[in-house]
ZAVEXKOL-472666 format. One record per residue (C-alpha): x, y, z. Coordinates in steps of 0.25 Angstrom, whole numbers, plus 5000, padded with zeros to 4 digits. Layout:
BEGIN
<<X Y Z>> ...
//
This chain:
BEGIN
<<5001 5001 5000>> <<5006 5013 4996>> <<5000 5028 5003>> <<5006 5043 5000>> <<5008 5048 5015>> <<5010 5061 5019>> <<5017 5066 5030>> <<5009 5077 5036>> <<5021 5082 5044>> <<5026 5088 5031>> <<5017 5086 5022>> <<5021 5077 5012>> <<5019 5063 5005>> <<5024 5051 5005>> <<5021 5038 5001>> <<5020 5024 5010>> <<5019 5009 5009>> <<5014 5001 5019>> <<5014 4988 5018>> <<5008 4976 5028>> <<5018 4964 5030>> <<5013 4955 5040>> <<5015 4960 5053>> <<5022 4972 5046>> <<5018 4983 5041>> <<5028 4993 5034>> <<5027 5008 5030>> <<5038 5012 5017>> <<5035 5027 5016>> <<5043 5036 5006>> <<5046 5052 5005>> <<5057 5054 4993>> <<5067 5045 4992>> <<5068 5039 5007>> <<5059 5027 5014>> <<5055 5022 5026>> <<5048 5009 5032>> <<5042 5006 5045>> <<5039 4994 5049>> <<5028 4991 5059>> <<5026 4980 5066>> <<5012 4973 5070>> <<5011 4971 5086>> 
//
């Protein structure tokens, strides 16, 4: 799933990808050429 998101503090848009993989939720977002992935695990 890919959605455009608004970074409210700076007024910028960026794309984020969300993937549910079993007990993990992977969220990847990029601004220009800088990307970051955050993995959330169900407790």
